[in-house]
N, C-alpha and C positions, 0 to 999 in steps of 0.2 A: 504494500500500500504506500502511496505517496506520502512523504513526511509532512507536507503541507496539509493534506487532508486529515492525517492522523492528528496533527496539532490542532486543527479546527475542531475535530470531534472531542479531543481532550478539553479544549476550552469550553465547548458547549456543555460537557458533563460537569465541569467545574462550576460554570455559571448556574446551571440548574441545581447542583448540590447546594450552592450558597443560597439560592432562592428558596429551596425546600427547607433549609435549616432555619431561615429567618421568618418563614410564614407561620402564623398562629394556627392555621388549618389549611389542609389541602384535601380536596375531594376529587376522586377519580371517576369519570363518567365515560360511558360509551355513547357516541352520538350517531352511530350508523342509522341511516334512514331519515334523519332530519333534513328538511329543506334548507336552502340558504336563508330564506326569510325567517324560518324558525330559529336557526342559529343566531341570526342577527338580533332577533327579539330577545333571545336568551342572553346574549352579550350585553344588550342594553339594560336588562333587568339586573344583571350581575354588576355592571359598572355603577349603577345607582347605589349599590350596597358596598362599593369600594372593593369589589372582587374582580380578579383578572382571570380570564379563561384562555389557556394557551394549549396548543397542540405541539407535542414533541415526538420525535421518533421513539419507538418503544425501547430500542436498545440503549439509547442515551438516557431515557428516564429510568430504565432498570439499573444501569450502572450508578446513576446518581442516588437512587433509592438504596441500593445495596451498600454504597459507601457510607450512608448514614445509619445503617442497621435496620432498614425498613424492608426486610426480606419478604414478609407476607404481602406488602404493598407491591413489590416488584413482581411477584408471582402472578398477579392479576393483570399485569400489563400485556394484554393480547388483544389484537383487533384495533379498530380506530378509536383511540382514547383522547381525552382532553383532561387537563389538570386545571382545577379552579383554585387559585391561591387567594387567601383572605387574611387580613390583619386581625379580624374578629374570629373567634373560635366557632361561632354559630352561623354567621351570614352565608358562607358558601353552601352549607348544608340546607339552610332554610330556603334559599332561592332555588337551588337545584331540585330539592324534593317537591316544592310547590310546582315548578315547571314540569317535572316528571309526571305529576298527577294528571295534567292535561295533555301531555305528549308522551305516549307510551313507548315511543322509540328511544327516548333518553333513558339510559340505564345507569343508576348510581351503583358503583361497584364497591368501593371502600374509600378510606381516607386516612389522613394523619392529623391528629388534633393534639397540640402541645407536645409533639414528639412521640406520641403513641399511635401505633397503627390501630384503626378501628374498622369494624365491619359495616355492612350496609344497614343493619338494624340500629347500630349506634348512631349512624348518620341520620336515620329517620327520627330517632329520639331527640337528637340535637336540633333537628328541624322544627320540632314543636316548641322549642324555647324561644323567648323573645331575644332581641339583640342586647348588646352589653348595656346600652342606655336604659332599655326597658327593664332589665334585671336590676340595675341600680335603683331605678325609680320604685320598683316593687319592694326592694330591700329598705329603702328610705321610708316608704309608707308603713312598712311593718314596724320599723323602729319608732315612727311618730305616733302610731295608733294609741298606745297607752298614755302618752303625754297629752294628746288631744282629748281623750276621754276624761282624764283628770281635770284638764282645764275647763271642759264643759260642765263637769260636776261642780267645780268651785264657782263657776259663773252662775249656775242654777241656784246654788246655796246663797250667793250674794244677792241675787235678784229676789229670792224668797224673803230674805231678811229685810231688804229695802222696802218691800211691799207690806211688811208687817206680818206676813204669814209665817206659818211654821215651815221648817225645812222639809223637803220631800221625804226624808227618812223618818222624821217625826210624824208626818201625816200618815205614812204607811203604818207606823206602829200604833197610831191612834185608832185606825180602822180595825 
């Protein structure tokens, strides 16, 4: 093999290895049978969530995956595949799973989330989760709920005393 071609392939493997190492999540999909319009629509949906869909030669992707210890990921790299790279752990899985529901030709195979190879079922489970901002909002509301209830109780007691009435707890005990 020509030294220049070999150097180009080594550079491609190195670049993909670096990209895979720094991605929060990678989802492997088979896109055989999708039309150009469907792939364009998918890319648009993924771009809106800051996810990049790329097609690589399987041998280059296999070498990059094996160099990172993702052997189970490399084993599935057969056929026309695309890799979705996301900075968020959930976004690629969520967008691809939703798109796959409407387009049965798109097959989610497996992925890598935070350095761990995950199967198709785990990808589908991740797809049900909200994005990072949504999870943080849920967490914050969970933390705020007791404080809000306490503040509402104190306010109700203060209003009851202002109106000269008994406190709600005292009224309940009187009945």
